[in-house]
Structures are given as structure tokens and as C-alpha cells.
C-alpha positions in Angstrom: 29.7 -1.1 -29.9 26.7 0.9 -28.8 23.3 -0.1 -30.3 20.0 1.5 -30.1 17.4 -1.1 -29.0 13.7 -0.7 -28.1 12.8 -2.2 -24.8 10.1 -4.4 -26.4 12.8 -6.3 -28.4 13.7 -8.3 -25.3 11.1 -10.9 -26.2 10.1 -10.0 -29.7 12.2 -12.7 -31.4 11.3 -15.7 -29.3 7.8 -15.2 -28.0 4.5 -15.4 -29.9 1.6 -13.0 -29.3 -0.3 -15.6 -27.3 2.7 -16.5 -25.1 3.4 -12.9 -24.5 -0.2 -12.2 -23.4 -0.1 -15.2 -21.1 3.1 -14.0 -19.5 1.7 -10.5 -19.0 -1.4 -12.1 -17.3 0.8 -14.4 -15.2 3.2 -11.8 -13.7 0.3 -9.3 -13.2 -1.7 -12.1 -11.4 1.4 -12.7 -9.2 1.7 -9.0 -8.3 -2.0 -8.7 -7.5 -1.7 -11.7 -5.3 1.1 -10.2 -3.3 -0.6 -6.7 -3.1 -3.9 -8.3 -1.9 -2.0 -9.9 1.0 -0.9 -6.5 2.2 -4.5 -5.6 3.3 -6.5 -8.8 3.2 -5.9 -9.7 6.9 -6.9 -6.1 8.1 -10.6 -7.1 8.6 -9.8 -10.5 10.1 -7.6 -9.6 13.0 -10.3 -9.9 15.6 -11.2 -13.4 14.4 -7.6 -14.4 14.4 -7.2 -13.0 17.9 -10.2 -15.0 19.3 -9.2 -18.2 17.5 -5.5 -18.2 18.5 -6.1 -16.9 22.0 -4.0 -13.7 21.5 -4.4 -10.1 22.2 -5.3 -7.7 19.5 -1.9 -6.0 20.0 -0.1 -9.2 19.5 -2.3 -10.1 16.5 -1.3 -6.8 14.7 2.1 -8.3 14.3 0.6 -10.4 11.5 0.5 -7.2 9.5 3.7 -5.7 10.9 5.8 -8.8 10.1 4.6 -8.9 6.5 5.3 -5.2 6.0 8.8 -5.3 7.5 9.8 -8.3 5.3 8.3 -6.7 2.2 10.2 -3.4 2.6 13.4 -5.2 3.4 13.4 -7.4 0.3 12.0 -5.0 -2.3 15.3 -3.0 -2.7 17.2 -6.2 -2.8 15.3 -7.5 -5.7 17.6 -6.2 -8.4 20.7 -7.8 -6.7 19.0 -11.1 -6.1 17.7 -11.1 -9.7 21.2 -10.7 -11.0 22.8 -13.2 -8.5 20.3 -16.0 -8.8 18.9 -15.4 -12.3 15.5 -13.7 -12.8 13.6 -16.8 -13.7 15.0 -18.8 -10.7 14.5 -15.9 -8.3 10.9 -15.1 -9.4 9.7 -18.8 -9.5 11.4 -19.5 -6.1 9.8 -16.4 -4.6 6.4 -17.6 -5.7 7.0 -21.1 -4.3 8.1 -19.5 -0.9 5.0 -17.3 -0.9 2.8 -20.4 -1.5 4.4 -22.6 1.0 4.3 -19.9 3.7 0.6 -19.1 2.9 -0.2 -22.7 3.7 1.8 -22.6 6.9 0.0 -19.3 7.9 -3.4 -20.9 7.4 -2.3 -23.9 9.4 -0.8 -22.0 12.3 -2.1 -22.9 15.8 -0.6 -20.1 17.8 0.0 -16.4 17.1 3.8 -16.4 16.9 4.0 -19.3 14.4 1.7 -17.3 12.3 3.8 -14.2 12.6 7.0 -16.1 11.7 5.6 -17.6 8.5 3.9 -14.3 7.7 7.4 -12.7 7.8 8.7 -15.4 5.4 5.7 -14.9 3.2 6.6 -11.2 2.9 10.2 -12.1 1.9 8.7 -14.2 -0.9 6.2 -11.6 -1.9 8.7 -8.8 -2.3 10.0 -10.1 -5.6 6.6 -10.5 -7.1 6.0 -6.7 -7.3 9.3 -5.3 -8.8 10.1 -8.3 -11.1 6.5 -8.3 -12.4 6.8 -4.6 -13.2 10.2 -5.0 -15.0 8.8 -8.0 -17.0 5.7 -6.1 -18.2 7.7 -3.0 -19.2 10.1 -5.2 -21.2 7.2 -6.7 -23.2 6.2 -3.4 -24.6 8.2 -1.1 -26.9 9.2 2.3 -25.7 6.3 4.1 -27.5 3.8 1.9 -25.7 5.2 2.2 -22.2 2.0 4.1 -21.2 0.0 1.0 -21.8 2.5 -1.1 -19.8 2.3 1.3 -17.0 -1.5 1.2 -17.0 -1.5 -2.6 -17.0 0.9 -2.7 -14.0 -1.0 0.1 -12.4 -4.1 -2.1 -12.3 -2.3 -4.5 -10.0 -0.8 -1.8 -7.9 -4.2 -0.1 -7.3 -6.7 -3.1 -7.4 -4.6 -5.4 -5.1 -4.8 -3.3 -1.9 -8.2 -2.1 -2.7 -10.0 -5.5 -3.1 -8.0 -7.0 -0.2 -10.4 -5.8 2.5 -13.3 -6.8 0.3 -12.1 -10.4 0.0 -11.0 -10.5 3.6 -14.4 -9.4 4.8 -16.4 -11.8 2.7 -14.1 -14.8 3.4 -13.9 -14.1 7.2 -17.6 -13.4 7.7 -18.8 -16.3 5.6 -16.0 -18.9 6.0 -13.0 -18.8 8.3 -9.8 -16.7 8.4 -7.3 -19.4 7.3 -8.9 -19.3 3.9 -7.5 -15.9 3.2 -4.1 -17.6 3.1 -5.2 -20.9 1.4 -6.6 -19.0 -1.5 -3.1 -18.1 -2.5 -2.1 -21.7 -3.1 -3.9 -22.5 -6.4 -3.1 -19.0 -7.7 0.6 -19.3 -6.8 0.9 -22.8 -8.3 -0.7 -21.7 -11.6 1.7 -18.6 -11.7 4.8 -20.7 -11.0 3.9 -23.2 -13.6 3.2 -20.6 -16.2 6.5 -18.8 -15.5 8.4 -22.1 -15.7 7.4 -22.4 -19.4 7.2 -18.7 -20.3 9.6 -16.5 -18.3 13.1 -16.1 -19.7 16.1 -14.1 -18.7 16.5 -10.4 -20.0 18.9 -10.0 -22.9 20.6 -7.1 -21.0 22.3 -8.6 -17.9 24.6 -7.3 -15.2 27.1 -9.4 -13.2 27.7 -9.3 -9.5 31.4 -9.9 -8.7 31.2 -9.8 -4.9 28.4 -10.1 -2.5 27.9 -6.9 -0.6 27.1 -8.5 2.8 27.8 -5.3 4.7 25.1 -3.5 2.6 22.7 -6.4 3.0 23.1 -6.4 6.8 22.8 -2.5 7.2 19.7 -2.5 5.0 17.9 -5.4 6.8 18.7 -3.9 10.2 17.8 -0.3 9.2 14.6 -1.0 7.3 13.5 -3.6 9.8 14.0 -1.2 12.7 12.3 1.7 10.9 9.3 -0.4 9.8 8.8 -1.7 13.3 8.9 1.8 14.7 6.3 3.0 12.2 4.0 0.0 12.7 4.2 -0.2 16.5 5.0 3.4 17.5 1.5 4.6 18.3 0.4 1.3 19.9 3.5 1.5 22.2 3.1 5.3 23.0 6.2 6.0 20.9 9.3 7.1 22.9 7.8 6.3 26.2 8.7 2.6 25.3 12.3 1.6 25.5 12.5 -0.7 22.5 10.9 1.9 20.2 13.5 4.5 21.2 16.3 1.9 20.7 15.1 0.9 17.3 14.6 4.6 16.3 18.3 5.2 17.0 19.3 2.0 15.4 17.4 2.8 12.2 18.9 6.3 11.9 22.5 5.0 12.4 22.3 2.0 10.1 20.4 3.7 7.2 22.8 6.6 7.2 25.7 4.1 7.2 23.9 2.1 4.5 23.6 5.2 2.2 27.2 6.2 2.7 28.5 2.6 2.2 26.4 2.0 -1.0 27.6 5.2 -2.6 31.3 4.3 -2.2 31.4 0.4 -2.5 32.3 -0.9 -5.9 29.5 -3.4 -6.2 26.6 -2.2 -4.1 23.7 -4.5 -3.2 21.4 -1.5 -3.9 22.5 0.8 -6.6 21.6 4.2 -5.1 23.5 5.9 -8.0 20.4 5.5 -10.1 19.0 8.4 -8.1 21.4 10.6 -10.1 18.4 10.6 -12.5 16.4 13.7 -11.5 13.2 12.1 -12.9 13.6 9.0 -10.8 14.4 11.0 -7.6 11.4 13.2 -7.9 9.2 10.3 -9.1 10.2 8.4 -6.0 9.2 11.4 -3.8 5.9 11.7 -5.5 5.3 8.0 -5.3 6.0 8.3 -1.6 3.2 10.9 -1.3 0.9 8.8 -3.4 1.6 5.8 -1.1 0.5 8.0 1.8 -2.8 8.8 0.2 -3.4 5.3 -1.2 -2.8 3.3 2.0 -4.2 5.7 4.6 -7.5 6.0 2.7 -7.7 2.2 2.5 -6.9 2.1 6.3 -9.3 4.8 7.4 -12.4 3.9 5.4 -12.9 0.4 6.8 -12.3 1.7 10.4 -15.0 4.4 10.0 -17.4 2.1 8.3 -17.2 -0.8 10.8 -16.4 0.9 14.1 -18.6 4.0 13.7 -21.2 3.4 11.1 -21.9 -0.2 12.1 -21.2 -1.9 8.7 -20.4 -5.6 8.5 -16.9 -6.7 7.1 -18.7 -7.7 3.8 -20.6 -4.4 3.5 -17.3 -2.5 4.2 -15.4 -4.4 1.6 -18.2 -3.8 -1.0 -17.9 0.0 -0.5 -14.5 -0.2 -2.2 -15.6 -2.3 -5.2 -17.3 0.2 -7.5 -14.3 2.4 -7.3 -12.0 -0.5 -8.0 -13.9 -1.3 -11.2 -13.9 2.3 -12.4 -10.2 2.5 -11.6 -9.5 -0.2 -14.1 -11.0 2.0 -16.8 -9.3 5.1 -15.6 -5.9 3.3 -15.6 -6.3 2.1 -19.2 -7.6 5.6 -20.3 -4.6 7.4 -18.7 -2.2 4.8 -20.5 -3.9 5.5 -23.8 -3.8 9.3 -23.3 0.0 9.1 -22.6 0.5 7.0 -25.7 -1.5 9.5 -27.8 0.8 12.3 -26.7 -1.4 14.0 -24.1 0.8 16.0 -21.6 1.3 14.2 -18.2 0.7 17.5 -16.7 -3.0 17.4 -17.7 -3.4 13.8 -16.5 -1.7 14.2 -13.2 -3.5 17.5 -12.4 -6.8 15.7 -13.0 -5.6 12.9 -10.7 -4.7 15.3 -7.9 -7.9 17.3 -8.1 -9.9 14.1 -7.9 -8.0 13.0 -4.9 -8.1 16.3 -3.1 -12.0 16.4 -3.7 -12.2 12.9 -2.2 -10.4 13.9 1.0 -12.5 17.1 1.2 -15.7 15.1 0.8 -14.6 12.6 3.5 -13.8 15.6 5.8 -17.5 16.5 5.6 -18.8 13.1 6.9 -21.0 12.6 9.9 -22.5 9.6 11.7 -25.5 9.6 9.4 -23.4 9.4 6.2 -24.9 6.7 3.9 -23.1 3.9 2.2 -23.9 5.4 -1.2 -22.2 8.7 -0.2 -19.1 6.9 0.8 -19.1 4.8 -2.3 -19.4 7.9 -4.5 -16.5 9.5 -2.6 -14.4 6.5 -3.1 -15.1 6.6 -6.8 -13.3 10.0 -7.0 -10.5 8.5 -4.9 -10.2 5.6 -7.4 -10.1 8.0 -10.3 -7.5 10.2 -8.7 -5.2 7.2 -8.0 -5.8 5.9 -11.5 -4.6 9.1 -13.1 -1.5 9.3 -10.8 -0.3 5.7 -10.9 0.4 5.5 -14.6 2.3 8.8 -15.2 4.3 8.4 -12.0 5.3 4.8 -12.8 6.4 5.9 -16.3 8.3 8.9 -14.8 10.3 6.7 -12.5 11.9 4.7 -15.2 11.6 7.0 -18.2 15.3 8.1 -18.3 16.9 4.9 -17.0 19.0 2.5 -19.1 17.4 -0.9 -19.5 19.9 -2.5 -17.0 18.9 0.0 -14.3 15.1 -0.4 -14.8 14.8 -3.3 -12.3 16.7 -1.3 -9.6 14.7 1.8 -10.3 11.4 0.1 -10.2 12.3 -1.7 -7.0 13.3 1.5 -5.3 10.2 3.3 -6.6 8.0 0.4 -5.2 9.8 0.6 -1.9 8.9 4.3 -1.7 5.3 3.5 -2.2 5.3 0.9 0.6 7.2 3.2 2.9 4.8 6.0 2.1 2.0 3.8 3.2 3.8 2.9 6.5 4.7 6.5 7.2 1.2 7.7 6.3 -0.6 5.1 8.5 1.7 5.8 11.4 1.3 9.6 11.1 -2.5 9.3 10.7 -2.8 7.0 13.8 -0.8 9.4 15.9 -2.6 12.5 14.6 -6.0 10.9 15.0 -5.3 9.8 18.6 -4.2 13.4 19.5 -7.3 14.9 17.8 -9.7 12.5 19.6 -8.6 14.0 22.9 -9.1 17.5 21.6 -12.5 16.9 20.2 -13.6 15.0 23.3 -12.8 17.9 25.5 -14.6 20.2 23.2 -17.7 18.1 23.1 -17.8 17.4 26.8 -17.6 21.3 27.5 -21.1 21.5 26.0 -22.6 18.7 28.1 -23.7 20.7 31.1 -26.7 20.9 33.4 -27.4 24.4 32.0 -27.6 23.1 28.4 -31.3 22.5 27.6 -30.4 20.2 24.7 -28.3 18.0 27.1 -31.2 17.9 29.7 -33.7 17.0 27.0 -31.5 14.2 25.6 -30.8 12.7 29.0 -34.6 12.9 30.0 -35.5 11.2 26.7 -33.1 8.4 27.2 -34.1 7.9 30.8 -37.8 7.7 29.8 -36.9 5.1 27.1 -35.1 2.8 29.5 -37.8 3.2 32.1 -40.3 2.1 29.5 -38.2 -1.0 28.9 -38.5 -1.9 32.6 -35.4 -0.4 34.3 -35.8 1.7 37.5 -35.1 5.4 37.6 -31.5 5.0 38.9 -30.6 2.3 36.3 -32.3 4.3 33.5 -30.2 7.5 34.3 -27.0 5.5 34.4 -27.8 3.9 31.0 -28.8 7.3 29.7 -25.4 8.7 30.6 -23.8 5.7 29.1 -25.4 6.5 25.8 -24.3 10.1 26.1 -20.7 8.9 26.6 -20.9 6.5 23.7 -22.1 9.4 21.5 -19.2 11.5 22.6 -16.7 8.8 21.9 -18.1 8.0 18.4 -18.4 11.7 17.5 -14.9 12.6 18.7 -13.4 9.6 16.9 -15.2 10.5 13.7 -14.1 14.0 13.8 -10.5 13.0 14.4 -10.6 10.7 11.3 -12.2 13.5 9.2 -9.4 15.7 10.3 -7.0 13.1 9.0 -8.6 13.2 5.6 -8.3 16.9 5.5 -4.6 16.7 6.5 -4.0 14.2 3.5 -5.9 16.5 1.2 -3.6 19.4 2.3 -0.5 17.3 1.7 -1.6 16.6 -1.9 -2.4 20.2 -2.5 1.0 21.3 -1.3 2.8 18.7 -3.5 0.9 19.6 -6.6 3.1 22.6 -7.6 6.2 20.3 -7.4 4.5 17.7 -9.5 3.5 20.2 -12.2 7.1 21.6 -12.3 8.7 18.1 -12.8 6.1 16.8 -15.3 6.3 20.0 -17.3 10.0 19.4 -17.7 10.0 15.7 -18.6 8.6 15.9 -22.1 11.9 16.8 -23.6 13.9 14.4 -21.5 12.1 11.1 -22.1 13.8 9.3 -25.0 12.0 7.2 -27.5 14.7 4.7 -27.6 17.0 3.3 -25.0 20.8 3.3 -25.6 22.7 0.2 -24.3 26.0 -1.4 -24.6 24.6 -4.9 -25.1 
């Protein structure tokens, strides 16, 4: 018999208000912990490299391994939740995350660290999607905007404060602490979930394990993520293994899609993409992931390498925006709950984000920390007003049993968007550096009076410091070269911000079209066969 049941009734009859609030805090804490770890190591790579006696290229595998594991496991979350039980899988994932965090901090060589970082990513994958599903279940349908805002806090704040925490810890203590800090948080979360987390009332059964689907997904996503993470470093298709993995990812992912659409019990239910709202929400989430992660990647690089900020100062640039984002996320959730059109909210978000990219496009080497912080506030507001409506959109027309799968796939698209975005921006920036360098050098000639004046000024300075004429001229030319390198690098990064802004501007009409048509399709109640 078909019943109409609000989503919020999953826990209503067996959970008091206090326990409900504690569970919300617990799963949000676990999600934030996982998301922080996606970026916390970014500012510690040089310290790890020196301490473990590894090259920077090898040390970047600490980031790559985690990203690969994360993207592999996220779409499998729904299957593993059903197979192992949500409570067992979630608590087990937290324990795996905590144990591997300890092993990462205790590693004495780079490849041991990379290995346990991969396992940590496998444990962390469940924390995002399951946390989202639990939070949405704890709210009735008419308050899904609030649920989305609460989860959006974790999605936004985690990657944003990661560099801040990583910079402060690395500069003032030691890099292993960025992993050890997970241990007390993880133990607290696992203990709380042991007493509070229950199984959902609406369950599905897995009759057979889709080993073929699991293998194709792991190989395909693993290969694709490796290509995206390492492509620019390895000069793309000039390297044999990048070419091999690219071909492998295309073949296996195509086979995976065809297999999952025809097998009776797929490990990843791609049929949920029959929902138009989920399909377009996933695309928009992919674009949002590009904007979110590339801005987090580019800003610390510019601040530290070009503007001379310390890791702590760099991390603090992001902090005011993160605080304001919390308010923005709650406001957007309240506006949705009050019946304000998502069209208005998302338009504001896109305008804020486009303005942020335009402002960063106008940066120069004299840009102050206050200016960057102000720009980042617009970025924070933009992401706050995008995260809530898009998260709601992704699951708005799904049946309760499909929400975990839809949430997992949507989260995977955000992570993939980040990987694609950073890969594209790395490649684009490298190409633009060469172009800007040639343009700048063309103006440094013996017939240019500004160049002659600058060289003579530098030469006189070094002579005043005690160097002879030949040494002073060599040092003067070195400063000119350093200026060219910094300027061409900055121009390439500002070009990248401009490119991201154009991408958002191009996407805006599609977003408006979809959101404009969702108001009539989002049901207030969910129909189930439970």
C-alpha cells in the first residue's frame, strides 16, 4: 500500500529534540573533518618534502592519493550503506579515517604516507554523503532549505578553513599535527554515532554484489583522477603513463555506464539521472566545484609565492569570508523556506561570484591583504547562495530510497569539478605564463628609457652595498628577471580568474531556466512504498 510520509518522520518517533540536535552536530562535524582534509595539506607540502627527504613532485601524491580514493568511494556509498548497514558503514568509515590519520602523521617515508593517505580517503568518502542524507532525513520536507543550509556550512567551510588550519599548524608546530588533530574529533564522532545513529526506515536490499561495476568504477575513476591530478606536472600526453591512463579511463568509464544501465542490481544506480532536476543540478554542482576549489587553490599560491605572505597570513585571508558564509548559508536556507524563488537567490550568488573573479582579475603585485580579503567575502557570499539551492535541487524530486544515491552522485560531481578545474587552470596558467613572459621581455630593450633607468638604479644600489660594477649589473639583471617571472605568473593567474568568471556567466542562463521550472515540480511530500 502506498503511503505519503514526510522525510522528517524517519526519526520523529524515537528521537528527542536534544538527541536530534546532537546527531546533526555529530554528522556535520564528521563531514567538516573530511572536507578540511581535502585542503589542509596544501600549505604543508614543502615541510613534508624536506622532512621526509622527498621531491615536491613526489610529495604532491599526498594530495592526489586522497582525491583518487575520495572520488572512487563516494559513488559507492549508497551500495555500501545498503550492504553493510548505514550505522556500521558510517562508524567503520570514521574509525578507518582516524586510524589512517594516525598512520599518516607517524609515516617516516613519503610512500608510506601516500599509502595511508589513500586509505584515509576511502574512509572519508562516506562521511560526506551519509552525513548529508542523515541531515536531510532529520528535517521535514518543508524545512529542507534549513537542512541544506546546515549541510552547506560543512561543504563550504571545510575546504575554506583547511589552508588556514594547515598554515597555522605547520608554521607554529609540525606537519604531523594536521593529521593527529583528526583523532579526538573522530573518536568523539564515532562514539556519538554509536549511541545516536540508527538505520533509515526506508531500506533497499542488494541481492547480488555488482563486482564488475565496482571494478570498472575503481579503475576508471582512479585513472581519470590520476590524469587530472598529474597531467600538467607530467606534461600531459608527452608522458606514456598519462596517455595509457587516459585511454583506460575512457574505455572503463564508458563500459561502466553501459553496464550499470543494464545490470539488474547496479552498484551505482545511474537510473536516478532520469530525474531532470538531479541531472542538471549535478552539472551545475560540477561548475560550482570548479569555482570553489580553483579559487581556494589560486588564492594561497598568489599570496605566498607572489605577494610574500606567510602560511598563517595566507590562511587568515580566507577566514572573514568563511564566517560571513555561515550567515549567508543560513539566510539562503531561510529564504527558501519562506518561499523566495531560488531564481533570485542563485542569481545573487552568481553575480557575487562573477564579481569576485572580475576583482581578482584586476590584481597586481601591490594588492593589499585587505583588498584580497574583501574580494574573498564576495566569493564566500556567492558560494553560500549557490550551495543551498543546488543541494536542494539535486534531491528535490527523488524518492527517499534514492536520496543517498542522488546525494552521493551530486557530491562526486562537486569533487570532480574541483579536480577538472584545478587541472584546467594549471594547464591554462602555464600556457599563459609563456605568453605574458614573451610580451614583457619584448619591452625590455636597450632603447627603452624606463628599462635603462631601472637597471642603472639597481646597479647603483648594489654598488652602494659593496658589490663591484660587474657584480652589481649581474644582480640588477637578476632582479629584472625576477620581476618578469613574478609579473608574468601573476598575469597568468588573473587570466585564470577571468576564465572562471566567464564560465559562470555562460552557465547562468541554464541555471535560470532550470530553477525557473522547478517550483512546480518539487513536491511537499514524498511518496514511498514503505
